[in-house]
C-alpha positions in Angstrom: 83.7 116.4 80.1 87.2 117.6 79.8 89.4 114.5 79.3 92.7 114.6 82.1 96.3 113.6 80.9 98.1 111.5 83.9 101.3 109.0 83.5 101.7 105.6 83.9 103.3 106.4 87.2 100.4 108.6 88.0 97.7 106.2 87.8 99.6 103.2 89.5 100.1 105.8 92.4 96.3 106.4 92.4 95.5 102.7 92.5 97.7 102.2 95.6 95.7 105.2 97.1 92.1 103.7 95.9 93.7 99.9 97.0 93.8 101.8 100.9 90.4 101.7 101.3 89.5 97.7 101.6 85.8 98.6 100.4 87.5 99.7 97.0 89.5 96.4 96.1 86.2 94.4 97.4 83.9 95.9 94.8 86.4 95.8 92.3 87.0 92.5 92.6 83.6 91.4 93.0 82.1 93.7 90.2 85.2 94.4 87.9 84.6 97.9 88.2 85.3 100.9 89.7 82.4 102.2 91.9 80.6 105.5 90.9 81.3 107.3 93.6 84.7 107.3 95.9 84.8 109.5 99.1 88.0 111.4 98.7 88.5 111.5 102.2 92.3 111.5 103.5 93.5 110.8 99.6 95.3 114.6 99.3 97.6 113.3 102.5 97.9 109.8 101.9 100.0 110.7 98.7 102.5 112.2 100.1 103.2 109.2 102.6 102.7 106.8 100.4 106.0 108.8 98.5 107.9 109.0 101.4 107.4 105.4 102.6 107.3 103.7 99.2 109.4 105.9 96.8 107.6 107.2 93.6 108.0 104.1 91.4 106.3 101.3 93.7 105.8 97.7 92.4 101.9 97.0 93.1 100.8 94.4 95.4 97.7 92.1 94.3 94.9 94.3 95.3 96.8 97.6 94.3 97.2 95.8 90.3 93.6 95.1 90.8 92.3 98.3 91.1 95.0 99.7 88.7 93.5 96.7 86.0 90.2 98.5 86.5 91.3 102.1 86.0 92.8 101.3 82.9 90.0 99.4 81.3 87.7 102.2 82.5 89.9 105.4 81.8 88.4 107.1 84.6 89.2 108.6 88.2 86.1 108.5 90.3 87.8 110.3 93.4 90.9 112.3 91.4 94.2 111.4 91.5 98.2 111.7 92.2 99.6 114.1 90.2 103.7 114.2 90.5 104.4 118.0 89.4 108.3 118.1 88.3 108.5 114.4 88.6 109.0 114.2 92.5 106.5 116.6 94.2 103.3 114.4 94.6 99.9 116.3 95.1 96.6 115.2 94.5 94.1 116.4 91.4 90.8 116.8 93.5 88.1 116.9 90.5 86.1 113.6 90.9 85.2 111.3 88.4 87.8 112.3 85.9 87.9 110.9 82.4 91.3 110.1 81.2 94.2 109.9 79.2 97.4 107.8 80.1 100.3 110.0 78.6 104.2 109.4 78.4 106.4 111.0 80.9 107.8 113.9 81.9 104.2 115.6 82.8 104.4 119.3 80.8 103.1 122.6 82.6 100.4 122.9 79.4 98.9 119.5 80.8 95.6 120.1 82.7 
């Protein structure tokens, strides 16, 4: 499995997206881990809505921080993740069950 590179900002945004689903937050709260599989549902659209309403560097609430910490511990994204092209154009990487590496910004064109 190939490792995908994300910035900390992108991981935070992905945690916000995952935390929009109460069942994911509850799973992480009780098990300390991310679910093995998460249906993507509206995540590709939600990343744009959240960036418009909360900006590009939102402060995480308690539930979002809980999910963020689980992502960092496990180094994986079961339902893809948020990607910022040129730092300000959000898209959603659809590949499920990604192994991740956190890299310093800015995102470069050679990242996959």
